[in-house]
Every structure is written in C-alpha cells, then in structure tokens.
NUTI-813104 format. One record per residue: residue number from 1; x, y, z of N, C-alpha, C in turn. Coordinates in steps of 0.001 Angstrom, whole numbers. Example, Ala and Ser with C-alpha at 12.3 -4.5 7.8 and 13.67 -1.06 7.14 Angstrom:
+-----+---------+---------+---------+---------+---------+---------+---------+---------+---------+
:   k :    n_px :    n_py :    n_pz :   ca_px :   ca_py :   ca_pz :    c_px :    c_py :    c_pz :
+-----+---------+---------+---------+---------+---------+---------+---------+---------+---------+
:   1 :   13190 :   -5690 :    7800 :   12300 :   -4500 :    7800 :   13200 :   -3300 :    7800 :
:   2 :   12850 :   -2250 :    7080 :   13670 :   -1060 :    7140 :   12900 :      30 :    7870 :
+-----+---------+---------+---------+---------+---------+---------+---------+---------+---------+
//
This chain:
+-----+---------+---------+---------+---------+---------+---------+---------+---------+---------+
:   k :    n_px :    n_py :    n_pz :   ca_px :   ca_py :   ca_pz :    c_px :    c_py :    c_pz :
+-----+---------+---------+---------+---------+---------+---------+---------+---------+---------+
:   1 :  -66769 :  -22088 :  -26129 :  -65505 :  -22287 :  -25420 :  -65199 :  -21105 :  -24520 :
:   2 :  -64565 :  -21360 :  -23356 :  -64216 :  -20280 :  -22443 :  -62986 :  -19544 :  -22906 :
:   3 :  -62724 :  -18442 :  -22252 :  -61532 :  -17647 :  -22562 :  -60269 :  -18390 :  -22136 :
:   4 :  -59213 :  -18171 :  -22877 :  -57928 :  -18788 :  -22541 :  -57383 :  -18146 :  -21268 :
:   5 :  -56785 :  -18990 :  -20384 :  -56222 :  -18493 :  -19131 :  -54730 :  -18221 :  -19240 :
:   6 :  -54188 :  -18342 :  -20447 :  -52758 :  -18106 :  -20650 :  -52478 :  -16611 :  -20601 :
:   7 :  -51543 :  -16207 :  -19768 :  -51195 :  -14799 :  -19606 :  -50271 :  -14370 :  -20730 :
:   8 :  -50531 :  -13222 :  -21343 :  -49622 :  -12712 :  -22389 :  -48218 :  -12540 :  -21841 :
:   9 :  -47230 :  -12794 :  -22709 :  -45828 :  -12708 :  -22280 :  -45480 :  -11326 :  -21764 :
:  10 :  -45955 :  -10275 :  -22411 :  -45637 :   -8910 :  -21987 :  -46165 :   -8626 :  -20594 :
:  11 :  -47367 :   -9181 :  -20291 :  -47941 :   -8981 :  -18959 :  -47126 :   -9713 :  -17906 :
:  12 :  -46705 :  -10943 :  -18245 :  -45902 :  -11716 :  -17304 :  -44588 :  -11013 :  -17009 :
:  13 :  -43929 :  -10485 :  -18043 :  -42665 :   -9780 :  -17849 :  -42865 :   -8538 :  -16987 :
:  14 :  -43952 :   -7805 :  -17256 :  -44226 :   -6596 :  -16487 :  -44445 :   -6930 :  -15016 :
:  15 :  -45172 :   -8042 :  -14774 :  -45410 :   -8429 :  -13381 :  -44116 :   -8869 :  -12703 :
:  16 :  -43267 :   -9583 :  -13449 :  -41984 :   -9990 :  -12879 :  -41145 :   -8786 :  -12509 :
:  17 :  -41121 :   -7791 :  -13391 :  -40351 :   -6575 :  -13107 :  -40923 :   -5850 :  -11897 :
:  18 :  -42254 :   -5803 :  -11824 :  -42879 :   -5130 :  -10684 :  -42561 :   -5868 :   -9383 :
:  19 :  -42627 :   -7215 :   -9452 :  -42298 :   -7990 :   -8272 :  -40868 :   -7793 :   -7825 :
:  20 :  -39953 :   -7717 :   -8804 :  -38540 :   -7501 :   -8478 :  -38336 :   -6144 :   -7830 :
:  21 :  -39044 :   -5123 :   -8358 :  -38925 :   -3781 :   -7770 :  -39451 :   -3769 :   -6343 :
:  22 :  -40577 :   -4455 :   -6124 :  -41152 :   -4500 :   -4775 :  -40207 :   -5229 :   -3819 :
:  23 :  -39655 :   -6362 :   -4301 :  -38712 :   -7102 :   -3454 :  -37496 :   -6259 :   -3111 :
:  24 :  -37009 :   -5503 :   -4113 :  -35853 :   -4646 :   -3875 :  -36167 :   -3574 :   -2851 :
:  25 :  -37359 :   -2968 :   -2974 :  -37754 :   -1928 :   -2017 :  -37895 :   -2509 :    -609 :
:  26 :  -38509 :   -3712 :    -512 :  -38663 :   -4342 :     790 :  -37315 :   -4637 :    1416 :
:  27 :  -36360 :   -5105 :     603 :  -35022 :   -5399 :    1124 :  -34337 :   -4133 :    1613 :
:  28 :  -34494 :   -3026 :     859 :  -33911 :   -1754 :    1279 :  -34513 :   -1306 :    2604 :
:  29 :  -35853 :   -1413 :    2714 :  -36501 :   -1014 :    3966 :  -36052 :   -1910 :    5115 :
:  30 :  -35906 :   -3219 :    4835 :  -35480 :   -4149 :    5883 :  -34080 :   -3820 :    6356 :
:  31 :  -33183 :   -3492 :    5411 :  -31821 :   -3134 :    5800 :  -31805 :   -1877 :    6647 :
:  32 :  -32607 :    -883 :    6244 :  -32663 :     353 :    7021 :  -33202 :      87 :    8420 :
:  33 :  -34247 :    -727 :    8496 :  -34832 :   -1032 :    9798 :  -33833 :   -1759 :   10684 :
:  34 :  -33083 :   -2713 :   10073 :  -32077 :   -3436 :   10843 :  -30992 :   -2502 :   11345 :
:  35 :  -30548 :   -1570 :   10464 :  -29514 :    -620 :   10872 :  -30005 :     253 :   12014 :
:  36 :  -31259 :     719 :   11918 :  -31812 :    1544 :   12989 :  -31934 :     755 :   14287 :
:  37 :  -32296 :    -531 :   14169 :  -32406 :   -1366 :   15354 :  -31059 :   -1537 :   16032 :
:  38 :  -30022 :   -1819 :   15228 :  -28681 :   -1978 :   15794 :  -28228 :    -698 :   16471 :
:  39 :  -28449 :     456 :   15811 :  -28056 :    1729 :   16395 :  -28793 :    1974 :   17706 :
:  40 :  -30086 :    1653 :   17717 :  -30865 :    1899 :   18933 :  -30406 :    1005 :   20075 :
:  41 :  -30043 :    -249 :   19750 :  -29565 :   -1160 :   20791 :  -28256 :    -659 :   21377 :
:  42 :  -27307 :    -234 :   20497 :  -26023 :     273 :   20973 :  -26216 :    1524 :   21806 :
:  43 :  -27070 :    2444 :   21312 :  -27315 :    3680 :   22056 :  -27942 :    3390 :   23413 :
:  44 :  -28915 :    2477 :   23411 :  -29571 :    2131 :   24670 :  -28588 :    1504 :   25638 :
:  45 :  -27693 :     674 :   25092 :  -26705 :      34 :   25965 :  -25817 :    1066 :   26628 :
:  46 :  -25368 :    2055 :   25836 :  -24482 :    3072 :   26386 :  -25200 :    3955 :   27398 :
:  47 :  -26440 :    4299 :   27107 :  -27154 :    5216 :   27997 :  -27676 :    4511 :   29245 :
:  48 :  -27797 :    3170 :   29174 :  -28356 :    2468 :   30335 :  -27308 :    1739 :   31140 :
:  49 :  -26030 :    1894 :   30787 :  -24991 :    1156 :   31499 :  -25025 :    1442 :   32988 :
:  50 :  -25158 :    2731 :   33344 :  -25074 :    3074 :   34748 :  -26227 :    2482 :   35553 :
:  51 :  -27433 :    2406 :   34959 :  -28572 :    1896 :   35705 :  -28637 :     376 :   35677 :
:  52 :  -28225 :    -237 :   34567 :  -28344 :   -1680 :   34423 :  -27200 :   -2436 :   35084 :
:  53 :  -26002 :   -1872 :   35054 :  -24829 :   -2603 :   35519 :  -24191 :   -1998 :   36771 :
:  54 :  -24631 :    -865 :   37208 :  -24074 :    -259 :   38404 :  -25175 :     423 :   39191 :
:  55 :  -25277 :     124 :   40476 :  -26295 :     783 :   41288 :  -25891 :    2182 :   41705 :
:  56 :  -24676 :    2590 :   41335 :  -24161 :    3886 :   41778 :  -24536 :    4987 :   40796 :
:  57 :  -25201 :    6009 :   41297 :  -25623 :    7116 :   40451 :  -24473 :    8030 :   40058 :
:  58 :  -23300 :    7846 :   40708 :  -22180 :    8727 :   40399 :  -21338 :    8198 :   39240 :
:  59 :  -21762 :    7106 :   38611 :  -21049 :    6547 :   37463 :  -21861 :    6745 :   36190 :
:  60 :  -21155 :    6814 :   35069 :  -21798 :    6981 :   33780 :  -21053 :    6153 :   32741 :
:  61 :  -21795 :    5561 :   31827 :  -21176 :    4797 :   30752 :  -20864 :    5697 :   29571 :
:  62 :  -19634 :    5630 :   29063 :  -19235 :    6466 :   27932 :  -18688 :    5580 :   26810 :
:  63 :  -18958 :    5931 :   25547 :  -18415 :    5177 :   24424 :  -16917 :    5418 :   24271 :
:  64 :  -16242 :    4458 :   23673 :  -14787 :    4503 :   23537 :  -14409 :    4468 :   22058 :
:  65 :  -13493 :    5344 :   21669 :  -12941 :    5360 :   20311 :  -11424 :    5371 :   20388 :
:  66 :  -10775 :    4838 :   19368 :   -9317 :    4746 :   19358 :   -8731 :    5475 :   18164 :
:  67 :   -7560 :    6071 :   18376 :   -6817 :    6758 :   17312 :   -5395 :    6201 :   17301 :
:  68 :   -4940 :    5766 :   16135 :   -3597 :    5223 :   16011 :   -2601 :    6267 :   15543 :
:  69 :   -1461 :    6314 :   16211 :    -380 :    7238 :   15849 :     898 :    6474 :   15502 :
:  70 :     814 :    5161 :   15416 :    1993 :    4345 :   15150 :    2549 :    4563 :   13736 :
:  71 :    1674 :    4512 :   12767 :    2061 :    4514 :   11366 :    1198 :    3512 :   10620 :
:  72 :    1335 :    3493 :    9298 :     455 :    2663 :    8484 :     799 :    1175 :    8501 :
:  73 :    1962 :     819 :    9013 :    2379 :    -577 :    8976 :    2205 :   -1289 :   10313 :
:  74 :    1581 :    -627 :   11275 :    1328 :   -1239 :   12584 :    -139 :   -1023 :   12944 :
:  75 :    -866 :   -2101 :   13161 :   -2261 :   -2013 :   13554 :   -2461 :   -2425 :   15001 :
:  76 :   -3645 :   -2137 :   15521 :   -4015 :   -2521 :   16882 :   -5228 :   -3436 :   16773 :
:  77 :   -5018 :   -4749 :   16719 :   -6146 :   -5660 :   16523 :   -7102 :   -5750 :   17705 :
:  78 :   -6648 :   -5388 :   18908 :   -7558 :   -5403 :   20053 :   -6983 :   -4572 :   21201 :
:  79 :   -7886 :   -4015 :   22005 :   -7481 :   -3304 :   23216 :   -8621 :   -3325 :   24216 :
:  80 :   -8286 :   -3062 :   25475 :   -9299 :   -3019 :   26523 :   -8919 :   -1955 :   27537 :
:  81 :   -9924 :   -1481 :   28266 :   -9728 :    -489 :   29328 :  -10373 :   -1043 :   30592 :
:  82 :   -9552 :   -1289 :   31598 :  -10041 :   -1887 :   32844 :  -10855 :   -3161 :   32586 :
:  83 :  -10438 :   -3914 :   31571 :  -11111 :   -5165 :   31263 :  -12266 :   -5037 :   30298 :
:  84 :  -12712 :   -3811 :   29998 :  -13787 :   -3615 :   29035 :  -13201 :   -3613 :   27624 :
:  85 :  -13679 :   -4496 :   26751 :  -13170 :   -4574 :   25393 :  -13462 :   -3308 :   24608 :
:  86 :  -12436 :   -2772 :   23946 :  -12607 :   -1545 :   23183 :  -12639 :   -1742 :   21686 :
:  87 :  -12408 :   -2971 :   21221 :  -12414 :   -3225 :   19791 :  -11011 :   -3194 :   19218 :
:  88 :  -10867 :   -2590 :   18041 :   -9576 :   -2518 :   17373 :   -9388 :   -1143 :   16755 :
:  89 :   -8225 :    -928 :   16154 :   -7942 :     389 :   15577 :   -6898 :     269 :   14485 :
:  90 :   -7011 :    1130 :   13511 :   -5957 :    1283 :   12529 :   -4729 :    1874 :   13208 :
:  91 :   -3569 :    1684 :   12616 :   -2356 :    2238 :   13197 :   -2143 :    3694 :   12876 :
:  92 :   -2956 :    4250 :   11963 :   -2780 :    5647 :   11567 :   -4143 :    6285 :   11348 :
:  93 :   -4566 :    7096 :   12305 :   -5871 :    7749 :   12188 :   -6941 :    7001 :   12966 :
:  94 :   -8150 :    7041 :   12460 :   -9274 :    6400 :   13139 :  -10014 :    7383 :   14024 :
:  95 :  -10723 :    6856 :   15013 :  -11483 :    7688 :   15939 :  -12910 :    7936 :   15514 :
:  96 :  -13314 :    7404 :   14341 :  -14662 :    7662 :   13858 :  -15696 :    6668 :   14335 :
:  97 :  -15252 :    5506 :   14796 :  -16199 :    4516 :   15307 :  -15977 :    4344 :   16800 :
:  98 :  -17004 :    3868 :   17483 :  -16891 :    3717 :   18930 :  -17483 :    2389 :   19358 :
:  99 :  -17090 :    1961 :   20547 :  -17648 :     761 :   21157 :  -18202 :    1141 :   22524 :
: 100 :  -19059 :     320 :   23036 :  -19752 :     634 :   24276 :  -19397 :    -401 :   25338 :
: 101 :  -19117 :     -11 :   26483 :  -18900 :    1303 :   27078 :  -17940 :    1114 :   28247 :
: 102 :  -17456 :    2200 :   28806 :  -16608 :    2170 :   29992 :  -17283 :    2999 :   31089 :
: 103 :  -17313 :    2469 :   32296 :  -17899 :    3201 :   33422 :  -16876 :    4141 :   34030 :
: 104 :  -17266 :    5413 :   34160 :  -16383 :    6426 :   34726 :  -17171 :    7296 :   35709 :
: 105 :  -16462 :    7977 :   36609 :  -17166 :    8909 :   37511 :  -17884 :    9998 :   36718 :
: 106 :  -19103 :   10287 :   37115 :  -19873 :   11312 :   36406 :  -19233 :   12689 :   36565 :
: 107 :  -18748 :   12975 :   37753 :  -18077 :   14250 :   38030 :  -16748 :   13963 :   38735 :
: 108 :  -15718 :   13644 :   37985 :  -14437 :   13273 :   38611 :  -13833 :   14424 :   39390 :
: 109 :  -13537 :   14164 :   40674 :  -12951 :   15195 :   41523 :  -11481 :   14931 :   41804 :
: 110 :  -10986 :   13789 :   41381 :   -9574 :   13440 :   41569 :   -9111 :   12643 :   40365 :
: 111 :   -7807 :   12465 :   40184 :   -7307 :   11736 :   39020 :   -7922 :   10338 :   38909 :
: 112 :   -8280 :    9984 :   37703 :   -8840 :    8665 :   37428 :   -7806 :    7865 :   36641 :
: 113 :   -7317 :    6805 :   37253 :   -6325 :    5946 :   36611 :   -7017 :    4711 :   36035 :
: 114 :   -6611 :    4337 :   34833 :   -7159 :    3147 :   34189 :   -6011 :    2308 :   33629 :
: 115 :   -6264 :    1035 :   33474 :   -5277 :     127 :   32888 :   -5701 :    -223 :   31472 :
: 116 :   -4821 :      86 :   30532 :   -5081 :    -189 :   29123 :   -4197 :   -1353 :   28692 :
: 117 :   -4807 :   -2336 :   28083 :   -4067 :   -3449 :   27492 :   -4350 :   -3466 :   25998 :
: 118 :   -3307 :   -3642 :   25216 :   -3516 :   -3684 :   23766 :   -2460 :   -4544 :   23092 :
: 119 :   -2793 :   -4972 :   21891 :   -1877 :   -5762 :   21075 :   -1582 :   -4994 :   19790 :
: 120 :    -348 :   -5093 :   19344 :      32 :   -4487 :   18076 :     391 :   -5582 :   17085 :
: 121 :     198 :   -5267 :   15814 :     489 :   -6196 :   14731 :    1339 :   -5449 :   13703 :
: 122 :    2641 :   -5746 :   13691 :    3609 :   -5037 :   12850 :    3842 :   -5827 :   11554 :
: 123 :    3543 :   -5194 :   10413 :    3762 :   -5850 :    9122 :    4896 :   -5176 :    8348 :
: 124 :    5724 :   -4401 :    9069 :    6793 :   -3659 :    8411 :    7833 :   -4535 :    7737 :
: 125 :    7928 :   -5805 :    8152 :    8927 :   -6712 :    7583 :    8393 :   -7499 :    6395 :
: 126 :    7121 :   -7398 :    6122 :    6494 :   -8206 :    5067 :    6661 :   -7523 :    3706 :
: 127 :    7019 :   -8298 :    2729 :    7215 :   -7762 :    1380 :    5890 :   -7742 :     621 :
: 128 :    5693 :   -6630 :     -94 :    4484 :   -6456 :    -893 :    4855 :   -6220 :   -2347 :
: 129 :    3976 :   -6636 :   -3228 :    4119 :   -6356 :   -4659 :    2737 :   -6054 :   -5221 :
: 130 :    2604 :   -4871 :   -5808 :    1313 :   -4443 :   -6352 :     206 :   -4503 :   -5296 :
: 131 :     585 :   -4135 :   -4075 :    -397 :   -4073 :   -3006 :    -740 :   -5414 :   -2381 :
: 132 :     -43 :   -6491 :   -2760 :    -335 :   -7811 :   -2220 :     907 :   -8399 :   -1550 :
: 133 :     678 :   -9286 :    -567 :    1784 :   -9929 :     127 :    2472 :  -10913 :    -808 :
: 134 :    3786 :  -10826 :    -890 :    4536 :  -11725 :   -1764 :    4469 :  -13154 :   -1240 :
: 135 :    4729 :  -13329 :      37 :    4675 :  -14649 :     657 :    3428 :  -14743 :    1533 :
: 136 :    2413 :  -15497 :    1107 :    1169 :  -15557 :    1889 :    1337 :  -16190 :    3263 :
: 137 :    2490 :  -16825 :    3508 :    2735 :  -17431 :    4819 :    3325 :  -16444 :    5826 :
: 138 :    3700 :  -15257 :    5354 :    4238 :  -14257 :    6269 :    3164 :  -13815 :    7260 :
: 139 :    3571 :  -13588 :    8479 :    2644 :  -13140 :    9517 :    3188 :  -11889 :   10194 :
: 140 :    2279 :  -11131 :   10773 :    2706 :   -9914 :   11460 :    3411 :  -10268 :   12767 :
: 141 :    4217 :   -9337 :   13245 :    4872 :   -9492 :   14544 :    3930 :   -8948 :   15611 :
: 142 :    3362 :   -9854 :   16383 :    2383 :   -9465 :   17396 :    3060 :   -9255 :   18744 :
: 143 :    2671 :   -8191 :   19420 :    3192 :   -7894 :   20751 :    2052 :   -7456 :   21653 :
: 144 :    2176 :   -7756 :   22936 :    1193 :   -7341 :   23934 :    1767 :   -6212 :   24779 :
: 145 :     925 :   -5257 :   25127 :    1365 :   -4084 :   25884 :     347 :   -3776 :   26980 :
: 146 :     828 :   -3113 :   28009 :     -43 :   -2719 :   29114 :     497 :   -1450 :   29749 :
: 147 :    -404 :    -553 :   30102 :      -5 :     690 :   30772 :   -1143 :    1165 :   31659 :
: 148 :    -797 :    1658 :   32835 :   -1766 :    2289 :   33721 :   -1527 :    3792 :   33676 :
: 149 :   -2515 :    4520 :   33186 :   -2354 :    5948 :   32903 :   -3585 :    6715 :   33382 :
: 150 :   -3441 :    8045 :   33560 :   -4599 :    8860 :   33949 :   -5430 :    9245 :   32727 :
: 151 :   -6700 :    9489 :   32960 :   -7559 :   10059 :   31912 :   -7478 :   11570 :   31998 :
: 152 :   -7278 :   12226 :   30870 :   -7258 :   13688 :   30813 :   -8688 :   14181 :   30562 :
: 153 :   -9240 :   14878 :   31550 :  -10611 :   15379 :   31447 :  -10594 :   16850 :   31038 :
: 154 :  -10936 :   17117 :   29777 :  -11148 :   18503 :   29363 :  -12554 :   18951 :   29765 :
: 155 :  -13471 :   17985 :   29850 :  -14843 :   18223 :   30319 :  -15278 :   16997 :   31101 :
: 156 :  -16402 :   17109 :   31782 :  -16972 :   15960 :   32473 :  -17469 :   14948 :   31442 :
: 157 :  -17502 :   13655 :   31795 :  -17919 :   12642 :   30823 :  -19267 :   12903 :   30163 :
: 158 :  -20214 :   13411 :   30922 :  -21534 :   13663 :   30355 :  -21567 :   14766 :   29320 :
: 159 :  -20553 :   15612 :   29284 :  -20482 :   16713 :   28321 :  -19507 :   16417 :   27180 :
: 160 :  -19000 :   15189 :   27126 :  -17962 :   14854 :   26152 :  -18541 :   14166 :   24922 :
: 161 :  -17668 :   13978 :   23941 :  -18016 :   13198 :   22755 :  -17593 :   11749 :   22915 :
: 162 :  -17149 :   11386 :   24102 :  -16701 :   10034 :   24377 :  -15271 :   10028 :   24879 :
: 163 :  -14779 :    8828 :   25135 :  -13407 :    8651 :   25598 :  -12543 :    8240 :   24407 :
: 164 :  -11493 :    9022 :   24136 :  -10618 :    8762 :   22997 :   -9280 :    8222 :   23493 :
: 165 :   -8907 :    7068 :   22961 :   -7673 :    6392 :   23342 :   -6660 :    6589 :   22223 :
: 166 :   -5531 :    7216 :   22533 :   -4497 :    7498 :   21540 :   -3326 :    6538 :   21742 :
: 167 :   -3080 :    5707 :   20739 :   -1949 :    4787 :   20766 :    -775 :    5445 :   20061 :
: 168 :     271 :    5729 :   20839 :    1384 :    6541 :   20366 :    2631 :    5697 :   20108 :
: 169 :    3551 :    6206 :   19287 :    4823 :    5505 :   19066 :    5543 :    5235 :   20392 :
: 170 :    6359 :    4198 :   20393 :    7029 :    3822 :   21630 :    6128 :    3037 :   22547 :
: 171 :    4961 :    2612 :   22024 :    3988 :    1848 :   22807 :    3548 :    2614 :   24043 :
: 172 :    3203 :    3873 :   23813 :    2636 :    4716 :   24857 :    1161 :    4943 :   24546 :
: 173 :     414 :    5367 :   25548 :   -1013 :    5564 :   25355 :   -1482 :    6760 :   26171 :
: 174 :   -2395 :    7540 :   25606 :   -3038 :    8659 :   26295 :   -4549 :    8543 :   26109 :
: 175 :   -5295 :    8914 :   27151 :   -6750 :    8894 :   27092 :   -7283 :   10295 :   27355 :
: 176 :   -8210 :   10722 :   26484 :   -8751 :   12075 :   26578 :  -10269 :   12062 :   26547 :
: 177 :  -10846 :   12892 :   27431 :  -12280 :   13130 :   27462 :  -12497 :   14583 :   27065 :
: 178 :  -13044 :   14787 :   25860 :  -13144 :   16146 :   25319 :  -14506 :   16354 :   24670 :
: 179 :  -14914 :   17607 :   24482 :  -16217 :   17874 :   23869 :  -16219 :   17672 :   22361 :
: 180 :  -15058 :   17773 :   21724 :  -14987 :   17623 :   20276 :  -14388 :   16288 :   19880 :
: 181 :  -13874 :   16256 :   18649 :  -13308 :   15029 :   18109 :  -11829 :   15224 :   17787 :
: 182 :  -11060 :   14125 :   17719 :   -9607 :   14245 :   17580 :   -9136 :   15021 :   16362 :
: 183 :   -9928 :   15072 :   15316 :   -9506 :   15804 :   14114 :   -9911 :   17278 :   14156 :
: 184 :  -10570 :   17702 :   15201 :  -10973 :   19099 :   15314 :   -9827 :   19998 :   15748 :
: 185 :   -9869 :   21249 :   15323 :   -8783 :   22188 :   15621 :   -8701 :   22530 :   17104 :
: 186 :   -9821 :   22404 :   17837 :   -9823 :   22744 :   19266 :   -9598 :   21536 :   20161 :
: 187 :   -9357 :   20381 :   19586 :   -9156 :   19179 :   20394 :   -7883 :   19311 :   21215 :
: 188 :   -7943 :   19052 :   22531 :   -6780 :   19299 :   23387 :   -5761 :   18164 :   23428 :
: 189 :   -6092 :   17021 :   22850 :   -5198 :   15870 :   22907 :   -4148 :   15883 :   21814 :
: 190 :   -3487 :   14754 :   21588 :   -2435 :   14667 :   20569 :   -2959 :   15062 :   19181 :
: 191 :   -2130 :   15722 :   18373 :   -2557 :   16115 :   17023 :   -2990 :   14899 :   16208 :
: 192 :   -4033 :   15087 :   15433 :   -4576 :   13983 :   14646 :   -3625 :   13609 :   13510 :
: 193 :   -3400 :   12318 :   13268 :   -2503 :   11883 :   12192 :   -2996 :   12351 :   10820 :
: 194 :   -2084 :   12870 :   10034 :   -2423 :   13388 :    8716 :   -1775 :   12531 :    7628 :
: 195 :   -2487 :   12367 :    6530 :   -1924 :   11663 :    5375 :   -1020 :   12586 :    4578 :
: 196 :     -34 :   12029 :    3890 :     296 :   10599 :    3836 :    1030 :   10163 :    5092 :
: 197 :     610 :    9069 :    5653 :    1224 :    8599 :    6886 :    2477 :    7789 :    6636 :
: 198 :    3411 :    7808 :    7588 :    4634 :    7008 :    7437 :    4373 :    5542 :    7756 :
: 199 :    5326 :    4685 :    7403 :    5219 :    3277 :    7787 :    5237 :    3166 :    9308 :
: 200 :    6091 :    3976 :    9945 :    6144 :    4043 :   11403 :    6586 :    5448 :   11778 :
: 201 :    5929 :    6021 :   12791 :    6240 :    7382 :   13225 :    7021 :    7312 :   14528 :
: 202 :    8346 :    7381 :   14483 :    9137 :    7204 :   15707 :    9062 :    8412 :   16632 :
: 203 :    9296 :    8167 :   17906 :    9466 :    9247 :   18859 :   10827 :    9911 :   18629 :
: 204 :   11045 :   11106 :   19168 :   12319 :   11805 :   18922 :   13550 :   10993 :   19309 :
: 205 :   13443 :   10151 :   20349 :   14607 :    9392 :   20793 :   14639 :    7971 :   20234 :
: 206 :   13762 :    7685 :   19269 :   13732 :    6362 :   18666 :   14407 :    6363 :   17301 :
: 207 :   14927 :    5213 :   16926 :   15437 :    5053 :   15573 :   14267 :    4689 :   14657 :
: 208 :   14158 :    5346 :   13506 :   13040 :    5034 :   12609 :   13137 :    3621 :   12083 :
: 209 :   11976 :    2995 :   11949 :   11919 :    1656 :   11383 :   11976 :    1744 :    9874 :
: 210 :   12671 :     852 :    9192 :   12707 :     892 :    7727 :   11349 :     539 :    7161 :
: 211 :   10940 :    1172 :    6060 :    9651 :     845 :    5472 :    9655 :    -559 :    4893 :
: 212 :    8492 :   -1145 :    4794 :    8382 :   -2481 :    4224 :    8765 :   -2456 :    2754 :
: 213 :    9319 :   -3563 :    2279 :    9728 :   -3641 :     882 :    8517 :   -3487 :     -23 :
: 214 :    8626 :   -2656 :   -1024 :    7536 :   -2432 :   -1947 :    6530 :   -1411 :   -1477 :
: 215 :    6746 :    -823 :    -285 :    5817 :     179 :     256 :    6565 :    1483 :     428 :
: 216 :    6002 :    2555 :     -67 :    6609 :    3874 :      46 :    5889 :    4715 :    1086 :
+-----+---------+---------+---------+---------+---------+---------+---------+---------+---------+
//
C-alpha cells in the first residue's frame, strides 16, 4: 500500500498560520505602496501645475491649507480660491493638511488679490448629551461667504511652505505665504488657535455667542 496523503493537523494549522502571516504582510506592503502612489500623484500634480495647465513660466502652483479661528462649534465644510477648490477645515486649528493647487505669480511684484468663497456650518444651537446630538433631525446653520483680499507674502511662493488661509471670526479671511507653519513661533500671520478652544471666538466688537447646550 502507498503512503497516506492526509496531511497532519499540526502541519495544516502551521501552513494556515504561515499563509495568514504572508497575506497580512502583502496587505501591509500594498497599503504602503498605495499611500506612496497617492503621495507621488499629489506631489507631481502640485509641481507640474505650471507646466501642465499654464504656458506661463512666471506662474507656480502652490498647495493650500486652511486654519480655523471661529471656534469649536463652527466648521468650514468647503472653500475655494479664485474657483480652485481648497477642501474643508475645522473651525478651530488645522493647517496640517493641504490640497493642490492654486496658481500664483512666481515673483510677485505688486499686490495679488484673490477671491475666497467659503461656507460655514454653525452647530452652536444644537443640544448635545454625552457627546451626541439629542435630536438627530437638528441641522447646522449653513451660510455662504465671499471676500476679495490680498495675499500677504512673507516670502516668494517658491520659498514658502504653501498658502495658508485663515478663517477669522466675523467671517473675515486672511491669506499668508510664509516659510514656516501657522503654529510656529516665527509665523507672521494670525496667532495659531490654542486649546481649549471656545465654542465661538468673537471679535472685540462682537457679542459672544452662547455655547451649545451640554457643551462647555
């Protein structure tokens, strides 16, 4: 009689474990490769904007980041600069992520004015309990805003860390081109929001908004 072809249970279990480990490693490598691919595509898009979308050598594409100064109860679900979508922003802090890209003069010799459009979503009137909305049908108060403002150039775009858009109380906006980041001590723009943040940070001539029920 020939040898039995039945695999011992211990061997089968060992092979299953080995296969699972290999599959896990392959998935980890695939995720890393995908992340690197996405990063490379975004980087390439930002660095090639001037050549791919503009024949003018005096323009450069720069990434855009947003910083919210409104308070923790007001978010910015979307904004744009001269029609270029900038993404969204928290109402308090941010500035760590960027979107691509806005075309600007490589060496600006005169004031550069841009039109910023953004929407705010105010949840200050919504009641919360244990961190959850009491009435799931409650919706934020959405408003649309627009302002045409100058960009503040601390450095030329090519020497900057990107274009930072600051959404300020009173529905005001400032744009800064600087070598550092908004939370740095040498950053020339508006001071970076610090925790604990208020529900709403009013301007000196504004009346403070009452905090949402259940939120301190």
